Backbone as JSON Lines, residues from 0, in Angstrom:
{"i":0,"aa":"M","n":[51.9,69.69,-35.27],"ca":[50.96,69.35,-36.32],"c":[51.26,68.01,-36.99]}
{"i":1,"aa":"P","n":[52.52,67.69,-37.31],"ca":[52.77,66.41,-37.96],"c":[52.31,65.23,-37.11]}
{"i":2,"aa":"Q","n":[52.37,65.39,-35.79],"ca":[51.95,64.3,-34.93],"c":[50.44,64.07,-35.04]}
{"i":3,"aa":"E","n":[49.66,65.14,-35.13],"ca":[48.21,65.01,-35.28],"c":[47.86,64.34,-36.6]}
{"i":4,"aa":"R","n":[48.57,64.67,-37.66],"ca":[48.31,64.08,-38.97],"c":[48.6,62.58,-38.93]}
{"i":5,"aa":"K","n":[49.69,62.19,-38.28],"ca":[50.03,60.77,-38.19],"c":[48.97,60.01,-37.41]}
{"i":6,"aa":"L","n":[48.49,60.6,-36.32],"ca":[47.46,59.96,-35.52],"c":[46.19,59.78,-36.34]}
{"i":7,"aa":"N","n":[45.83,60.76,-37.14],"ca":[44.63,60.69,-37.98],"c":[44.78,59.57,-39.02]}
{"i":8,"aa":"L","n":[45.97,59.44,-39.61],"ca":[46.19,58.38,-40.59],"c":[46.11,57.01,-39.94]}
{"i":9,"aa":"D","n":[46.62,56.87,-38.73],"ca":[46.56,55.59,-38.04],"c":[45.13,55.19,-37.74]}
{"i":10,"aa":"V","n":[44.29,56.15,-37.37],"ca":[42.88,55.85,-37.1],"c":[42.19,55.41,-38.38]}
{"i":11,"aa":"K","n":[42.48,56.08,-39.5],"ca":[41.87,55.67,-40.77],"c":[42.32,54.28,-41.18]}
{"i":12,"aa":"G","n":[43.6,53.99,-40.98],"ca":[44.1,52.66,-41.3],"c":[43.45,51.6,-40.43]}
{"i":13,"aa":"L","n":[43.26,51.92,-39.16],"ca":[42.61,51.0,-38.24],"c":[41.16,50.76,-38.65]}
{"i":14,"aa":"E","n":[40.48,51.82,-39.04],"ca":[39.08,51.67,-39.48],"c":[38.97,50.78,-40.7]}
{"i":15,"aa":"S","n":[39.9,50.95,-41.65],"ca":[39.84,50.12,-42.86],"c":[40.12,48.67,-42.54]}
{"i":16,"aa":"K","n":[41.07,48.42,-41.63],"ca":[41.35,47.03,-41.22],"c":[40.15,46.41,-40.54]}
{"i":17,"aa":"L","n":[39.49,47.17,-39.67],"ca":[38.3,46.65,-38.99],"c":[37.19,46.33,-39.98]}
{"i":18,"aa":"R","n":[37.05,47.14,-41.03],"ca":[36.05,46.85,-42.07],"c":[36.39,45.53,-42.78]}
{"i":19,"aa":"E","n":[37.68,45.34,-43.1],"ca":[38.09,44.09,-43.75],"c":[37.79,42.9,-42.86]}
{"i":20,"aa":"Y","n":[38.11,43.02,-41.58],"ca":[37.86,41.91,-40.66],"c":[36.37,41.63,-40.51]}
{"i":21,"aa":"S","n":[35.55,42.68,-40.5],"ca":[34.11,42.46,-40.36],"c":[33.56,41.74,-41.6]}
{"i":22,"aa":"V","n":[34.08,42.04,-42.77],"ca":[33.64,41.34,-43.99],"c":[33.98,39.87,-43.89]}
{"i":23,"aa":"I","n":[35.18,39.56,-43.42],"ca":[35.6,38.17,-43.27],"c":[34.71,37.46,-42.26]}
{"i":24,"aa":"L","n":[34.43,38.11,-41.13],"ca":[33.59,37.49,-40.11],"c":[32.17,37.25,-40.62]}
{"i":25,"aa":"K","n":[31.66,38.11,-41.48],"ca":[30.33,37.91,-42.03],"c":[30.28,36.7,-42.96]}
{"i":26,"aa":"L","n":[31.41,36.35,-43.57],"ca":[31.46,35.21,-44.48],"c":[31.61,33.88,-43.74]}
{"i":27,"aa":"T","n":[32.01,33.92,-42.48],"ca":[32.24,32.68,-41.75],"c":[30.93,32.05,-41.32]}
{"i":28,"aa":"R","n":[31.01,30.77,-40.97],"ca":[29.84,30.07,-40.45],"c":[30.29,29.16,-39.32]}
{"i":29,"aa":"R","n":[29.36,28.74,-38.53],"ca":[29.66,27.85,-37.43],"c":[29.9,26.44,-37.98]}
{"i":30,"aa":"P","n":[30.98,25.78,-37.52],"ca":[31.25,24.43,-38.04],"c":[30.21,23.43,-37.52]}
{"i":31,"aa":"T","n":[29.98,22.39,-38.31],"ca":[29.09,21.33,-37.85],"c":[29.8,20.54,-36.76]}
{"i":32,"aa":"R","n":[29.05,19.72,-36.07],"ca":[29.64,18.92,-34.98],"c":[30.73,17.99,-35.53]}
{"i":33,"aa":"E","n":[30.5,17.41,-36.68],"ca":[31.49,16.5,-37.27],"c":[32.78,17.25,-37.63]}
{"i":34,"aa":"E","n":[32.63,18.44,-38.21],"ca":[33.81,19.23,-38.56],"c":[34.6,19.61,-37.3]}
{"i":35,"aa":"F","n":[33.89,20.02,-36.26],"ca":[34.54,20.41,-35.02],"c":[35.29,19.23,-34.41]}
{"i":36,"aa":"L","n":[34.65,18.06,-34.36],"ca":[35.3,16.88,-33.78],"c":[36.53,16.48,-34.6]}
{"i":37,"aa":"R","n":[36.44,16.54,-35.92],"ca":[37.57,16.18,-36.76],"c":[38.75,17.14,-36.53]}
{"i":38,"aa":"I","n":[38.47,18.43,-36.49],"ca":[39.52,19.42,-36.26],"c":[40.13,19.24,-34.88]}
{"i":39,"aa":"S","n":[39.29,18.95,-33.87],"ca":[39.79,18.75,-32.51],"c":[40.71,17.53,-32.43]}
{"i":40,"aa":"K","n":[40.31,16.45,-33.09],"ca":[41.14,15.24,-33.07],"c":[42.49,15.48,-33.75]}
{"i":41,"aa":"I","n":[42.47,16.16,-34.88],"ca":[43.71,16.44,-35.59],"c":[44.61,17.35,-34.76]}
{"i":42,"aa":"A","n":[44.04,18.39,-34.17],"ca":[44.83,19.3,-33.34],"c":[45.41,18.57,-32.14]}
{"i":43,"aa":"G","n":[44.63,17.71,-31.5],"ca":[45.12,16.93,-30.36],"c":[46.25,16.0,-30.76]}
{"i":44,"aa":"A","n":[46.11,15.35,-31.91],"ca":[47.16,14.45,-32.37],"c":[48.45,15.21,-32.66]}
{"i":45,"aa":"V","n":[48.34,16.37,-33.27],"ca":[49.52,17.18,-33.56],"c":[50.2,17.63,-32.28]}
{"i":46,"aa":"I","n":[49.42,18.04,-31.29],"ca":[49.99,18.44,-30.0],"c":[50.73,17.28,-29.35]}
{"i":47,"aa":"L","n":[50.14,16.1,-29.39],"ca":[50.81,14.93,-28.82],"c":[52.1,14.59,-29.56]}
{"i":48,"aa":"I","n":[52.09,14.66,-30.87],"ca":[53.28,14.36,-31.66],"c":[54.4,15.36,-31.35]}
{"i":49,"aa":"I","n":[54.06,16.64,-31.29],"ca":[55.07,17.65,-30.99],"c":[55.61,17.45,-29.57]}
{"i":50,"aa":"G","n":[54.73,17.12,-28.63],"ca":[55.18,16.82,-27.26],"c":[56.1,15.63,-27.21]}
{"i":51,"aa":"L","n":[55.79,14.59,-27.96],"ca":[56.63,13.4,-28.0],"c":[57.99,13.71,-28.6]}
{"i":52,"aa":"I","n":[58.02,14.48,-29.67],"ca":[59.29,14.88,-30.28],"c":[60.12,15.7,-29.28]}
{"i":53,"aa":"G","n":[59.49,16.61,-28.58],"ca":[60.2,17.41,-27.58],"c":[60.73,16.55,-26.45]}
{"i":54,"aa":"F","n":[59.95,15.58,-26.01],"ca":[60.41,14.67,-24.95],"c":[61.59,13.83,-25.42]}
{"i":55,"aa":"L","n":[61.53,13.33,-26.65],"ca":[62.64,12.53,-27.17],"c":[63.91,13.36,-27.29]}
{"i":56,"aa":"I","n":[63.79,14.59,-27.72],"ca":[64.96,15.47,-27.79],"c":[65.53,15.7,-26.39]}
{"i":57,"aa":"Y","n":[64.64,15.91,-25.42],"ca":[65.09,16.08,-24.03],"c":[65.84,14.85,-23.55]}
{"i":58,"aa":"V","n":[65.3,13.67,-23.81],"ca":[65.95,12.43,-23.37],"c":[67.31,12.27,-24.05]}
{"i":59,"aa":"F","n":[67.36,12.5,-25.35],"ca":[68.62,12.35,-26.06],"c":[69.68,13.33,-25.57]}
{"i":60,"aa":"L","n":[69.29,14.52,-25.19],"ca":[70.27,15.54,-24.79],"c":[70.62,15.52,-23.31]}
{"i":61,"aa":"T","n":[69.81,14.88,-22.46],"ca":[70.1,14.89,-21.03],"c":[70.38,13.5,-20.47]}
{"i":62,"aa":"V","n":[69.53,12.55,-20.68],"ca":[69.67,11.25,-20.05],"c":[70.72,10.4,-20.74]}
{"i":63,"aa":"L","n":[70.72,10.34,-22.04],"ca":[71.66,9.47,-22.76],"c":[73.12,9.89,-22.58]}
{"i":64,"aa":"P","n":[73.49,11.15,-22.62],"ca":[74.9,11.5,-22.41],"c":[75.41,11.13,-21.02]}
{"i":65,"aa":"E","n":[74.54,11.15,-20.01],"ca":[74.95,10.78,-18.66],"c":[75.22,9.29,-18.55]}
{"i":66,"aa":"S","n":[74.53,8.46,-19.32],"ca":[74.69,7.02,-19.22],"c":[75.88,6.52,-20.04]}
{"i":67,"aa":"I","n":[76.43,7.34,-20.91],"ca":[77.56,6.9,-21.73],"c":[78.86,7.11,-21.02]}
């Protein structure tokens, strides 16, 4: 019996979370073309910066110690 009660509580919790998510989705709107392009450019720049930092760390830890 305790297992059935726990399962029932999990379903109720899931239902309440789904209701919260549906309210949030109803409040959202589709971004304009300008907003989408701006977000895409910023995300692309951040990805490139993080990639560059990772590459520099790789170079410092592998290539430079071998040349010294």
